[in-house]
C-alpha positions, -999 to 999 in steps of 0.1 A, spaced: -263 -466 826 -284 -467 860 -277 -494 878 -315 -518 889 -310 -540 915 -316 -578 910 -351 -594 904 -364 -625 893 -386 -608 867 -350 -596 850 -333 -621 856 -360 -647 841 -363 -627 809 -327 -620 797 -320 -664 804 -342 -664 783 -334 -642 754 -300 -652 759 -310 -691 752 -322 -678 718 -308 -671 685 -347 -663 667 -350 -628 677 -384 -632 695 -410 -605 697 -427 -591 736 -444 -608 728 -425 -646 723 -405 -636 750 -436 -633 775 -453 -665 764 -420 -685 770 -418 -663 807 -455 -668 818 -440 -706 816 -411 -701 844 -427 -674 857 -469 -679 858 -477 -647 870 -449 -616 855 -477 -592 838 -464 -580 800 -463 -545 817 -435 -558 837 -413 -574 804 -422 -542 785 -404 -522 814 -375 -548 822 -368 -550 782 -363 -514 784 -346 -512 811 -323 -539 796 -314 -519 766 -302 -488 779 -281 -508 805 -271 -521 772 -277 -558 776 -303 -568 745 -308 -553 715 -345 -536 702 -344 -547 667 -365 -525 647 -391 -544 621 -417 -527 608 -446 -523 627 -430 -543 661 -396 -552 673 -379 -579 682 -351 -590 708 -315 -596 706 -298 -614 738 -261 -607 715 -254 -572 723 -219 -578 704 -216 -557 668 -230 -572 642 -254 -570 619 -289 -593 613 -309 -606 578 -349 -614 572 -361 -639 550 -383 -610 534 -409 -648 531 -407 -663 561 -399 -632 586 -370 -652 600 -347 -629 616 -307 -642 615 -272 -631 632 -246 -625 602 -217 -627 625 -192 -625 598 -208 -588 580 -174 -563 584 -181 -527 584 -148 -519 581 -149 -538 543 -180 -512 535 -163 -473 516 -187 -440 525 -188 -408 501 -197 -393 521 -172 -367 533 -181 -363 573 -180 -395 582 -142 -397 597 -151 -430 616 -175 -458 622 -180 -464 659 -214 -486 663 -243 -496 639 -272 -511 628 -282 -534 593 -306 -552 588 -305 -569 553 -332 -585 531 -333 -616 514 -341 -650 508 -334 -675 538 -320 -707 524 -345 -730 531 -369 -704 516 -348 -703 487 -352 -741 484 -390 -741 483 -395 -717 455 
């Protein structure tokens, strides 16, 4: 993990991301950080997101053709609504409650899980 110099742009990006729970895309973050730093470029945002991910300060969540980002780096799973597309944290998911039939697994030390279905709001509509 490389230690990076402190920067105004990186601080604004991490502060914005950690204040949100909607798992924004890079473009979502770019638009909101531009309200704080109007001259930030999209390239600067991408470079900083990559550095923050490499340093374990943000999670990158693959989501089809784009990525979403999460300021909560504690182990947790995600749920994506297949109707509205929103991504939610599943904080009560317990990896230890899963059983694995694969005999090569000794111990799970990290995981990435995305569950799919209808969120409560979309379920009320359907």
